[in-house]
mmCIF file as Biopython writes it, N, C-alpha, C and O atoms, coordinates in Angstrom:
data_model
#
loop_
_atom_site.group_PDB
_atom_site.id
_atom_site.type_symbol
_atom_site.label_atom_id
_atom_site.label_alt_id
_atom_site.label_comp_id
_atom_site.label_asym_id
_atom_site.label_entity_id
_atom_site.label_seq_id
_atom_site.pdbx_PDB_ins_code
_atom_site.Cartn_x
_atom_site.Cartn_y
_atom_site.Cartn_z
_atom_site.occupancy
_atom_site.B_iso_or_equiv
_atom_site.auth_seq_id
_atom_site.auth_asym_id
_atom_site.pdbx_PDB_model_num
ATOM 1   N N  . MET A ? 1  ? 66.279 39.975 37.595 1.0 0.0 1  A 1 
ATOM 2   C CA . MET A ? 1  ? 67.206 39.011 38.298 1.0 0.0 1  A 1 
ATOM 3   C C  . MET A ? 1  ? 68.629 39.119 37.721 1.0 0.0 1  A 1 
ATOM 4   O O  . MET A ? 1  ? 68.831 39.237 36.513 1.0 0.0 1  A 1 
ATOM 5   N N  . VAL A ? 2  ? 69.560 39.073 38.604 1.0 0.0 2  A 1 
ATOM 6   C CA . VAL A ? 2  ? 70.976 39.168 38.260 1.0 0.0 2  A 1 
ATOM 7   C C  . VAL A ? 2  ? 71.656 38.010 38.696 1.0 0.0 2  A 1 
ATOM 8   O O  . VAL A ? 2  ? 71.399 37.528 39.799 1.0 0.0 2  A 1 
ATOM 9   N N  . ARG A ? 3  ? 72.501 37.515 37.940 1.0 0.0 3  A 1 
ATOM 10  C CA . ARG A ? 3  ? 73.203 36.195 38.175 1.0 0.0 3  A 1 
ATOM 11  C C  . ARG A ? 3  ? 74.486 36.713 38.481 1.0 0.0 3  A 1 
ATOM 12  O O  . ARG A ? 3  ? 75.019 37.479 37.678 1.0 0.0 3  A 1 
ATOM 13  N N  . LEU A ? 4  ? 75.104 36.368 39.630 1.0 0.0 4  A 1 
ATOM 14  C CA . LEU A ? 4  ? 76.397 36.783 40.016 1.0 0.0 4  A 1 
ATOM 15  C C  . LEU A ? 4  ? 77.175 35.544 39.985 1.0 0.0 4  A 1 
ATOM 16  O O  . LEU A ? 4  ? 76.757 34.552 40.581 1.0 0.0 4  A 1 
ATOM 17  N N  . GLY A ? 5  ? 78.345 35.527 39.292 1.0 0.0 5  A 1 
ATOM 18  C CA . GLY A ? 5  ? 79.145 34.470 39.116 1.0 0.0 5  A 1 
ATOM 19  C C  . GLY A ? 5  ? 80.119 34.453 37.871 1.0 0.0 5  A 1 
ATOM 20  O O  . GLY A ? 5  ? 80.154 35.477 37.189 1.0 0.0 5  A 1 
ATOM 21  N N  . PRO A ? 6  ? 80.790 33.547 37.570 1.0 0.0 6  A 1 
ATOM 22  C CA . PRO A ? 6  ? 81.433 33.526 36.246 1.0 0.0 6  A 1 
ATOM 23  C C  . PRO A ? 6  ? 80.588 33.547 35.064 1.0 0.0 6  A 1 
ATOM 24  O O  . PRO A ? 6  ? 79.461 33.052 35.110 1.0 0.0 6  A 1 
ATOM 25  N N  . PHE A ? 7  ? 81.065 34.103 33.970 1.0 0.0 7  A 1 
ATOM 26  C CA . PHE A ? 7  ? 80.356 34.256 32.806 1.0 0.0 7  A 1 
ATOM 27  C C  . PHE A ? 7  ? 80.266 32.861 32.150 1.0 0.0 7  A 1 
ATOM 28  O O  . PHE A ? 7  ? 81.336 32.266 32.029 1.0 0.0 7  A 1 
ATOM 29  N N  . PRO A ? 8  ? 79.216 32.293 31.739 1.0 0.0 8  A 1 
ATOM 30  C CA . PRO A ? 8  ? 79.052 30.945 31.259 1.0 0.0 8  A 1 
ATOM 31  C C  . PRO A ? 8  ? 79.897 30.788 29.990 1.0 0.0 8  A 1 
ATOM 32  O O  . PRO A ? 8  ? 79.929 31.704 29.168 1.0 0.0 8  A 1 
ATOM 33  N N  . LYS A ? 9  ? 80.543 29.713 29.821 1.0 0.0 9  A 1 
ATOM 34  C CA . LYS A ? 9  ? 81.392 29.392 28.757 1.0 0.0 9  A 1 
ATOM 35  C C  . LYS A ? 9  ? 80.551 28.450 27.722 1.0 0.0 9  A 1 
ATOM 36  O O  . LYS A ? 9  ? 79.769 27.572 28.085 1.0 0.0 9  A 1 
ATOM 37  N N  . GLY A ? 10 ? 80.834 28.770 26.444 1.0 0.0 10 A 1 
ATOM 38  C CA . GLY A ? 10 ? 80.318 28.022 25.275 1.0 0.0 10 A 1 
ATOM 39  C C  . GLY A ? 10 ? 78.951 28.851 24.735 1.0 0.0 10 A 1 
ATOM 40  O O  . GLY A ? 10 ? 78.496 29.860 25.273 1.0 0.0 10 A 1 
ATOM 41  N N  . SER A ? 11 ? 78.511 28.307 23.769 1.0 0.0 11 A 1 
ATOM 42  C CA . SER A ? 11 ? 77.336 28.870 23.138 1.0 0.0 11 A 1 
ATOM 43  C C  . SER A ? 11 ? 76.102 28.491 23.876 1.0 0.0 11 A 1 
ATOM 44  O O  . SER A ? 11 ? 76.104 27.543 24.661 1.0 0.0 11 A 1 
ATOM 45  N N  . PRO A ? 12 ? 75.025 29.230 23.633 1.0 0.0 12 A 1 
ATOM 46  C CA . PRO A ? 12 ? 73.788 28.794 24.437 1.0 0.0 12 A 1 
ATOM 47  C C  . PRO A ? 12 ? 73.563 27.221 24.269 1.0 0.0 12 A 1 
ATOM 48  O O  . PRO A ? 12 ? 73.369 26.502 25.250 1.0 0.0 12 A 1 
ATOM 49  N N  . LEU A ? 13 ? 73.601 26.749 22.996 1.0 0.0 13 A 1 
ATOM 50  C CA . LEU A ? 13 ? 73.327 25.442 22.634 1.0 0.0 13 A 1 
ATOM 51  C C  . LEU A ? 13 ? 74.401 24.479 23.500 1.0 0.0 13 A 1 
ATOM 52  O O  . LEU A ? 13 ? 73.955 23.480 24.066 1.0 0.0 13 A 1 
ATOM 53  N N  . GLU A ? 14 ? 75.524 24.741 23.566 1.0 0.0 14 A 1 
ATOM 54  C CA . GLU A ? 14 ? 76.437 24.078 24.196 1.0 0.0 14 A 1 
ATOM 55  C C  . GLU A ? 14 ? 76.041 24.145 25.808 1.0 0.0 14 A 1 
ATOM 56  O O  . GLU A ? 14 ? 76.129 23.142 26.517 1.0 0.0 14 A 1 
ATOM 57  N N  . GLN A ? 15 ? 75.668 25.220 26.229 1.0 0.0 15 A 1 
ATOM 58  C CA . GLN A ? 15 ? 75.240 25.386 27.760 1.0 0.0 15 A 1 
ATOM 59  C C  . GLN A ? 15 ? 73.969 24.599 27.887 1.0 0.0 15 A 1 
ATOM 60  O O  . GLN A ? 15 ? 73.716 24.227 29.033 1.0 0.0 15 A 1 
ATOM 61  N N  . MET A ? 16 ? 73.107 24.264 26.938 1.0 0.0 16 A 1 
ATOM 62  C CA . MET A ? 16 ? 71.868 23.605 27.195 1.0 0.0 16 A 1 
ATOM 63  C C  . MET A ? 16 ? 72.288 22.155 27.111 1.0 0.0 16 A 1 
ATOM 64  O O  . MET A ? 16 ? 71.746 21.334 27.851 1.0 0.0 16 A 1 
ATOM 65  N N  . ARG A ? 17 ? 73.224 21.797 26.253 1.0 0.0 17 A 1 
ATOM 66  C CA . ARG A ? 17 ? 73.609 20.354 26.203 1.0 0.0 17 A 1 
ATOM 67  C C  . ARG A ? 17 ? 74.216 19.928 27.467 1.0 0.0 17 A 1 
ATOM 68  O O  . ARG A ? 17 ? 74.039 18.794 27.911 1.0 0.0 17 A 1 
ATOM 69  N N  . ALA A ? 18 ? 74.980 20.882 28.097 1.0 0.0 18 A 1 
ATOM 70  C CA . ALA A ? 18 ? 75.952 20.473 29.230 1.0 0.0 18 A 1 
ATOM 71  C C  . ALA A ? 18 ? 74.846 20.225 30.431 1.0 0.0 18 A 1 
ATOM 72  O O  . ALA A ? 18 ? 75.067 19.404 31.322 1.0 0.0 18 A 1 
ATOM 73  N N  . ALA A ? 19 ? 73.601 21.032 30.370 1.0 0.0 19 A 1 
ATOM 74  C CA . ALA A ? 19 ? 72.611 21.003 31.505 1.0 0.0 19 A 1 
ATOM 75  C C  . ALA A ? 19 ? 71.726 19.899 31.251 1.0 0.0 19 A 1 
ATOM 76  O O  . ALA A ? 19 ? 70.859 19.669 32.094 1.0 0.0 19 A 1 
ATOM 77  N N  . GLY A ? 20 ? 71.814 19.113 30.128 1.0 0.0 20 A 1 
ATOM 78  C CA . GLY A ? 20 ? 71.015 18.080 29.825 1.0 0.0 20 A 1 
ATOM 79  C C  . GLY A ? 20 ? 69.558 18.597 29.226 1.0 0.0 20 A 1 
ATOM 80  O O  . GLY A ? 20 ? 68.573 17.859 29.204 1.0 0.0 20 A 1 
ATOM 81  N N  . GLU A ? 21 ? 69.552 19.805 28.801 1.0 0.0 21 A 1 
ATOM 82  C CA . GLU A ? 21 ? 68.141 20.323 28.332 1.0 0.0 21 A 1 
ATOM 83  C C  . GLU A ? 21 ? 67.912 19.982 26.911 1.0 0.0 21 A 1 
ATOM 84  O O  . GLU A ? 21 ? 66.735 20.020 26.551 1.0 0.0 21 A 1 
ATOM 85  N N  . VAL A ? 22 ? 68.730 19.683 26.102 1.0 0.0 22 A 1 
ATOM 86  C CA . VAL A ? 22 ? 68.557 19.160 24.743 1.0 0.0 22 A 1 
ATOM 87  C C  . VAL A ? 22 ? 69.155 17.765 24.472 1.0 0.0 22 A 1 
ATOM 88  O O  . VAL A ? 22 ? 70.006 17.242 25.192 1.0 0.0 22 A 1 
ATOM 89  N N  . GLU A ? 23 ? 68.604 17.193 23.318 1.0 0.0 23 A 1 
ATOM 90  C CA . GLU A ? 23 ? 69.288 15.955 23.025 1.0 0.0 23 A 1 
ATOM 91  C C  . GLU A ? 23 ? 69.685 15.815 21.508 1.0 0.0 23 A 1 
ATOM 92  O O  . GLU A ? 23 ? 69.114 16.615 20.766 1.0 0.0 23 A 1 
ATOM 93  N N  . VAL A ? 24 ? 70.514 14.988 20.955 1.0 0.0 24 A 1 
ATOM 94  C CA . VAL A ? 24 ? 70.750 14.833 19.704 1.0 0.0 24 A 1 
ATOM 95  C C  . VAL A ? 24 ? 69.534 14.257 18.951 1.0 0.0 24 A 1 
ATOM 96  O O  . VAL A ? 24 ? 68.845 13.353 19.425 1.0 0.0 24 A 1 
ATOM 97  N N  . ALA A ? 25 ? 69.308 14.828 17.752 1.0 0.0 25 A 1 
ATOM 98  C CA . ALA A ? 25 ? 68.144 14.182 16.991 1.0 0.0 25 A 1 
ATOM 99  C C  . ALA A ? 25 ? 68.473 12.739 16.671 1.0 0.0 25 A 1 
ATOM 100 O O  . ALA A ? 25 ? 69.642 12.416 16.459 1.0 0.0 25 A 1 
ATOM 101 N N  . SER A ? 26 ? 67.493 11.868 16.627 1.0 0.0 26 A 1 
ATOM 102 C CA . SER A ? 26 ? 67.527 10.517 16.475 1.0 0.0 26 A 1 
ATOM 103 C C  . SER A ? 26 ? 67.048 10.093 15.176 1.0 0.0 26 A 1 
ATOM 104 O O  . SER A ? 26 ? 67.360 9.003  14.696 1.0 0.0 26 A 1 
ATOM 105 N N  . GLY A ? 27 ? 66.136 11.109 14.476 1.0 0.0 27 A 1 
ATOM 106 C CA . GLY A ? 27 ? 65.468 10.720 13.341 1.0 0.0 27 A 1 
ATOM 107 C C  . GLY A ? 27 ? 66.277 11.242 11.984 1.0 0.0 27 A 1 
ATOM 108 O O  . GLY A ? 27 ? 67.332 11.875 11.965 1.0 0.0 27 A 1 
ATOM 109 N N  . ASP A ? 28 ? 65.573 10.847 10.990 1.0 0.0 28 A 1 
ATOM 110 C CA . ASP A ? 28 ? 66.270 11.463 9.624  1.0 0.0 28 A 1 
ATOM 111 C C  . ASP A ? 28 ? 65.186 12.099 8.790  1.0 0.0 28 A 1 
ATOM 112 O O  . ASP A ? 28 ? 64.199 11.445 8.453  1.0 0.0 28 A 1 
ATOM 113 N N  . LEU A ? 29 ? 65.361 13.426 8.435  1.0 0.0 29 A 1 
ATOM 114 C CA . LEU A ? 29 ? 64.293 14.067 7.687  1.0 0.0 29 A 1 
ATOM 115 C C  . LEU A ? 29 ? 63.894 13.341 6.370  1.0 0.0 29 A 1 
ATOM 116 O O  . LEU A ? 29 ? 62.893 13.676 5.736  1.0 0.0 29 A 1 
ATOM 117 N N  . ASP A ? 30 ? 64.691 12.367 6.001  1.0 0.0 30 A 1 
ATOM 118 C CA . ASP A ? 30 ? 64.230 11.698 4.676  1.0 0.0 30 A 1 
ATOM 119 C C  . ASP A ? 30 ? 63.162 10.641 5.048  1.0 0.0 30 A 1 
ATOM 120 O O  . ASP A ? 30 ? 62.554 10.078 4.137  1.0 0.0 30 A 1 
ATOM 121 N N  . ASP A ? 31 ? 62.922 10.364 6.255  1.0 0.0 31 A 1 
ATOM 122 C CA . ASP A ? 31 ? 61.972 9.463  6.684  1.0 0.0 31 A 1 
ATOM 123 C C  . ASP A ? 31 ? 60.467 10.196 6.852  1.0 0.0 31 A 1 
ATOM 124 O O  . ASP A ? 31 ? 59.460 9.507  7.014  1.0 0.0 31 A 1 
ATOM 125 N N  . LEU A ? 32 ? 60.424 11.439 6.804  1.0 0.0 32 A 1 
ATOM 126 C CA . LEU A ? 32 ? 59.223 12.044 6.799  1.0 0.0 32 A 1 
ATOM 127 C C  . LEU A ? 32 ? 58.379 11.797 5.541  1.0 0.0 32 A 1 
ATOM 128 O O  . LEU A ? 32 ? 58.941 11.671 4.453  1.0 0.0 32 A 1 
ATOM 129 N N  . PRO A ? 33 ? 57.061 11.724 5.658  1.0 0.0 33 A 1 
ATOM 130 C CA . PRO A ? 33 ? 56.237 11.377 4.498  1.0 0.0 33 A 1 
ATOM 131 C C  . PRO A ? 33 ? 56.096 12.741 3.556  1.0 0.0 33 A 1 
ATOM 132 O O  . PRO A ? 33 ? 56.399 13.852 3.989  1.0 0.0 33 A 1 
ATOM 133 N N  . GLU A ? 34 ? 55.663 12.540 2.387  1.0 0.0 34 A 1 
ATOM 134 C CA . GLU A ? 34 ? 55.641 13.683 1.654  1.0 0.0 34 A 1 
ATOM 135 C C  . GLU A ? 34 ? 54.512 14.524 2.139  1.0 0.0 34 A 1 
ATOM 136 O O  . GLU A ? 34 ? 53.620 14.013 2.815  1.0 0.0 34 A 1 
ATOM 137 N N  . PRO A ? 35 ? 54.504 15.905 1.800  1.0 0.0 35 A 1 
ATOM 138 C CA . PRO A ? 35 ? 53.532 16.700 2.235  1.0 0.0 35 A 1 
ATOM 139 C C  . PRO A ? 35 ? 52.219 16.566 1.690  1.0 0.0 35 A 1 
ATOM 140 O O  . PRO A ? 35 ? 52.103 16.221 0.514  1.0 0.0 35 A 1 
ATOM 141 N N  . LEU A ? 36 ? 51.136 16.812 2.452  1.0 0.0 36 A 1 
ATOM 142 C CA . LEU A ? 36 ? 49.828 16.625 2.077  1.0 0.0 36 A 1 
ATOM 143 C C  . LEU A ? 36 ? 49.460 17.400 0.851  1.0 0.0 36 A 1 
ATOM 144 O O  . LEU A ? 36 ? 50.012 18.491 0.712  1.0 0.0 36 A 1 
ATOM 145 N N  . VAL A ? 37 ? 48.602 16.997 -0.067 1.0 0.0 37 A 1 
ATOM 146 C CA . VAL A ? 37 ? 48.308 18.004 -1.215 1.0 0.0 37 A 1 
ATOM 147 C C  . VAL A ? 37 ? 46.859 18.449 -0.890 1.0 0.0 37 A 1 
ATOM 148 O O  . VAL A ? 37 ? 45.945 17.625 -0.863 1.0 0.0 37 A 1 
ATOM 149 N N  . LEU A ? 38 ? 46.672 19.743 -0.647 1.0 0.0 38 A 1 
ATOM 150 C CA . LEU A ? 38 ? 45.196 20.248 -0.351 1.0 0.0 38 A 1 
ATOM 151 C C  . LEU A ? 38 ? 44.406 20.427 -1.437 1.0 0.0 38 A 1 
ATOM 152 O O  . LEU A ? 38 ? 44.951 20.707 -2.504 1.0 0.0 38 A 1 
ATOM 153 N N  . PRO A ? 39 ? 43.072 20.305 -1.365 1.0 0.0 39 A 1 
ATOM 154 C CA . PRO A ? 39 ? 42.163 20.557 -2.514 1.0 0.0 39 A 1 
ATOM 155 C C  . PRO A ? 39 ? 42.335 21.965 -2.938 1.0 0.0 39 A 1 
ATOM 156 O O  . PRO A ? 39 ? 42.941 22.737 -2.195 1.0 0.0 39 A 1 
ATOM 157 N N  . PRO A ? 40 ? 41.835 22.378 -4.117 1.0 0.0 40 A 1 
ATOM 158 C CA . PRO A ? 40 ? 41.924 23.712 -4.592 1.0 0.0 40 A 1 
ATOM 159 C C  . PRO A ? 40 ? 40.997 24.612 -3.726 1.0 0.0 40 A 1 
ATOM 160 O O  . PRO A ? 40 ? 39.934 24.172 -3.287 1.0 0.0 40 A 1 
ATOM 161 N N  . ARG A ? 41 ? 41.419 25.877 -3.491 1.0 0.0 41 A 1 
ATOM 162 C CA . ARG A ? 41 ? 40.799 26.737 -2.765 1.0 0.0 41 A 1 
ATOM 163 C C  . ARG A ? 41 ? 40.615 26.639 -1.158 1.0 0.0 41 A 1 
ATOM 164 O O  . ARG A ? 41 ? 39.837 27.321 -0.492 1.0 0.0 41 A 1 
ATOM 165 N N  . VAL A ? 42 ? 41.555 25.581 -0.650 1.0 0.0 42 A 1 
ATOM 166 C CA . VAL A ? 42 ? 41.656 25.403 0.791  1.0 0.0 42 A 1 
ATOM 167 C C  . VAL A ? 42 ? 42.746 26.169 1.330  1.0 0.0 42 A 1 
ATOM 168 O O  . VAL A ? 42 ? 43.857 26.061 0.811  1.0 0.0 42 A 1 
ATOM 169 N N  . GLU A ? 43 ? 42.572 26.873 2.238  1.0 0.0 43 A 1 
ATOM 170 C CA . GLU A ? 43 ? 43.620 27.641 3.036  1.0 0.0 43 A 1 
ATOM 171 C C  . GLU A ? 43 ? 44.506 26.889 3.691  1.0 0.0 43 A 1 
ATOM 172 O O  . GLU A ? 43 ? 44.110 26.094 4.543  1.0 0.0 43 A 1 
ATOM 173 N N  . THR A ? 44 ? 45.958 27.040 3.368  1.0 0.0 44 A 1 
ATOM 174 C CA . THR A ? 44 ? 46.961 26.403 4.078  1.0 0.0 44 A 1 
ATOM 175 C C  . THR A ? 44 ? 47.193 26.668 5.616  1.0 0.0 44 A 1 
ATOM 176 O O  . THR A ? 44 ? 46.919 27.792 6.037  1.0 0.0 44 A 1 
ATOM 177 N N  . PRO A ? 45 ? 47.563 25.939 6.279  1.0 0.0 45 A 1 
ATOM 178 C CA . PRO A ? 45 ? 47.975 26.338 7.788  1.0 0.0 45 A 1 
ATOM 179 C C  . PRO A ? 45 ? 48.647 27.549 7.896  1.0 0.0 45 A 1 
ATOM 180 O O  . PRO A ? 45 ? 48.308 28.368 8.750  1.0 0.0 45 A 1 
ATOM 181 N N  . SER A ? 46 ? 49.745 27.791 6.970  1.0 0.0 46 A 1 
ATOM 182 C CA . SER A ? 46 ? 50.630 28.993 6.913  1.0 0.0 46 A 1 
ATOM 183 C C  . SER A ? 46 ? 49.704 30.148 6.670  1.0 0.0 46 A 1 
ATOM 184 O O  . SER A ? 46 ? 49.784 31.088 7.461  1.0 0.0 46 A 1 
ATOM 185 N N  . GLU A ? 47 ? 48.809 30.215 5.655  1.0 0.0 47 A 1 
ATOM 186 C CA . GLU A ? 47 ? 48.014 31.192 5.404  1.0 0.0 47 A 1 
ATOM 187 C C  . GLU A ? 47 ? 46.884 31.559 6.518  1.0 0.0 47 A 1 
ATOM 188 O O  . GLU A ? 47 ? 46.474 32.693 6.764  1.0 0.0 47 A 1 
ATOM 189 N N  . ALA A ? 48 ? 46.522 30.490 7.062  1.0 0.0 48 A 1 
ATOM 190 C CA . ALA A ? 48 ? 45.433 30.833 8.110  1.0 0.0 48 A 1 
ATOM 191 C C  . ALA A ? 48 ? 46.245 31.404 9.339  1.0 0.0 48 A 1 
ATOM 192 O O  . ALA A ? 48 ? 45.732 32.341 9.952  1.0 0.0 48 A 1 
ATOM 193 N N  . LEU A ? 49 ? 47.375 30.954 9.718  1.0 0.0 49 A 1 
ATOM 194 C CA . LEU A ? 49 ? 48.117 31.669 10.707 1.0 0.0 49 A 1 
ATOM 195 C C  . LEU A ? 49 ? 48.457 33.117 10.464 1.0 0.0 49 A 1 
ATOM 196 O O  . LEU A ? 49 ? 48.287 33.995 11.310 1.0 0.0 49 A 1 
ATOM 197 N N  . ALA A ? 50 ? 48.997 33.335 9.131  1.0 0.0 50 A 1 
ATOM 198 C CA . ALA A ? 50 ? 49.394 34.774 8.709  1.0 0.0 50 A 1 
ATOM 199 C C  . ALA A ? 50 ? 48.059 35.541 8.829  1.0 0.0 50 A 1 
ATOM 200 O O  . ALA A ? 50 ? 48.062 36.622 9.420  1.0 0.0 50 A 1 
ATOM 201 N N  . ARG A ? 51 ? 47.014 35.088 8.349  1.0 0.0 51 A 1 
ATOM 202 C CA . ARG A ? 51 ? 45.714 35.852 8.412  1.0 0.0 51 A 1 
ATOM 203 C C  . ARG A ? 51 ? 45.376 36.201 9.941  1.0 0.0 51 A 1 
ATOM 204 O O  . ARG A ? 51 ? 44.922 37.312 10.212 1.0 0.0 51 A 1 
ATOM 205 N N  . ARG A ? 52 ? 45.570 35.378 10.795 1.0 0.0 52 A 1 
ATOM 206 C CA . ARG A ? 52 ? 45.219 35.434 12.273 1.0 0.0 52 A 1 
ATOM 207 C C  . ARG A ? 52 ? 46.090 36.545 12.978 1.0 0.0 52 A 1 
ATOM 208 O O  . ARG A ? 52 ? 45.710 37.249 13.914 1.0 0.0 52 A 1 
ATOM 209 N N  . ARG A ? 53 ? 47.304 36.580 12.375 1.0 0.0 53 A 1 
ATOM 210 C CA . ARG A ? 53 ? 48.388 37.291 13.117 1.0 0.0 53 A 1 
ATOM 211 C C  . ARG A ? 53 ? 48.487 38.642 12.349 1.0 0.0 53 A 1 
ATOM 212 O O  . ARG A ? 53 ? 49.215 39.552 12.746 1.0 0.0 53 A 1 
ATOM 213 N N  . ARG A ? 54 ? 47.721 38.726 11.234 1.0 0.0 54 A 1 
ATOM 214 C CA . ARG A ? 54 ? 47.997 40.078 10.475 1.0 0.0 54 A 1 
ATOM 215 C C  . ARG A ? 54 ? 47.703 41.421 11.297 1.0 0.0 54 A 1 
ATOM 216 O O  . ARG A ? 54 ? 48.265 42.477 11.007 1.0 0.0 54 A 1 
ATOM 217 N N  . HIS A ? 55 ? 46.785 41.305 12.342 1.0 0.0 55 A 1 
ATOM 218 C CA . HIS A ? 55 ? 46.455 42.512 13.096 1.0 0.0 55 A 1 
ATOM 219 C C  . HIS A ? 55 ? 47.472 42.673 14.237 1.0 0.0 55 A 1 
ATOM 220 O O  . HIS A ? 55 ? 47.404 43.669 14.957 1.0 0.0 55 A 1 
ATOM 221 N N  . GLU A ? 56 ? 48.364 41.782 14.422 1.0 0.0 56 A 1 
ATOM 222 C CA . GLU A ? 56 ? 49.400 41.909 15.529 1.0 0.0 56 A 1 
ATOM 223 C C  . GLU A ? 56 ? 50.555 42.695 14.867 1.0 0.0 56 A 1 
ATOM 224 O O  . GLU A ? 56 ? 51.430 43.054 15.656 1.0 0.0 56 A 1 
ATOM 225 N N  . ARG A ? 57 ? 50.722 43.024 13.599 1.0 0.0 57 A 1 
ATOM 226 C CA . ARG A ? 57 ? 51.804 43.695 13.195 1.0 0.0 57 A 1 
ATOM 227 C C  . ARG A ? 57 ? 51.654 45.062 12.859 1.0 0.0 57 A 1 
ATOM 228 O O  . ARG A ? 57 ? 52.626 45.716 12.483 1.0 0.0 57 A 1 
#
């Protein structure tokens, strides 16, 4: 697909804001709870995802 017309102005984020596709965050990261502590020998979600994606690389 080719878009014929003037080159868009602003960064991609500014363009998305102008189109109403994104909003300013309303929360505060300090309001998040502390991370859960997993029992010993329990695989973390990050480790599980890395294991499942290992064959993709």
